[in-house]
N, C-alpha and C positions, 0 to 999 in steps of 0.2 A: 089067274088067267095070264097067259103069255101072248103078247101081241107081237107080230112080225110084220114088217113092211113088205108084204107079198102081193098086194092087190095091184091089178092093172089099172092104169090111169089114162083118162082122156083129157086133153087140154084143148078146148075149143075156142076159136076166135069169134067173139060175139059183137065186137066193135073194133074198127081199125082205121087209123089215119096213117098207117105205115105201109110202105111199099114191100116190105119183107114178109109180113104176115097178113094175109088177106082174110076178109070177112068169110066166115063159114068153114075155113080150113081147121084141121085138127092135127095135133101131135099125140101119138100114143106111146105110153111107156109100159114096158113089161119088166116090172121090178125097177132096177136102176138104169135099164137100157132103153134107148129110143128104138121103137119098132119102125125102122126106116122104110120098110115095104108099105106100111099103111099111113105114114106121116107126111105132112107137108113140110117145107123148109121151116127151120126153127131158129129163132134169135137167141143166142146164148145169154145175152144180157137180160132178156125177158125171163128166161128160165131161172136164172139166178135170183131175180127179184121176187118171183112167185114160189120159190122152192119150199118155204114152210108149208104152203097149202098143198103142194105136190106130195110132200111127206105125210101130211095129215090124211090125204086121200089114199096114199099107199098103205097106211095103217087101217083104212076103212072107217075112219072117224067122221061122223056126220054130226057136228055140233052147232046148234043154233046160236050159242054164245060166241062162237068163232065166225059166224056169218054164213053158215051152211043153209041154203035154201035150194035144194035140188042141185047141189054143186056149189063150190066156193067161187064167188064172182070177184075177181081181182084184176089189177092193172099192172102193166109193165112199169119199170122205174121211170121211163120217159112219158108215161101216161098217154101213149099213142095207141096202145092196144089193150082191149079189155077181154078177159078170158073167163070161161067157166071151167074150173078144175074139178073133176069128179072121178069116182071109182067107176071103172067100166062095168056095165051090167051084162055084157055079152060073154 
């Protein structure tokens, strides 16, 4: 089996103490590109910190051992924002 990172990804803010990324907002990725038309503003530091889970979702991997429970629940490096990173179902 050959896996390719071609899944679309949603990064949803589920908790926030940050003025840059607000509760309920989402960032959408189409492959390696941000879908700016659908996405809220994004903090690059946050994206870098959660990138392993973004790549896992881009590959379509849903692993309970990696903490997947209807999406990967992860925090930015500053621990100000909590996200759910998941493969888009739409």
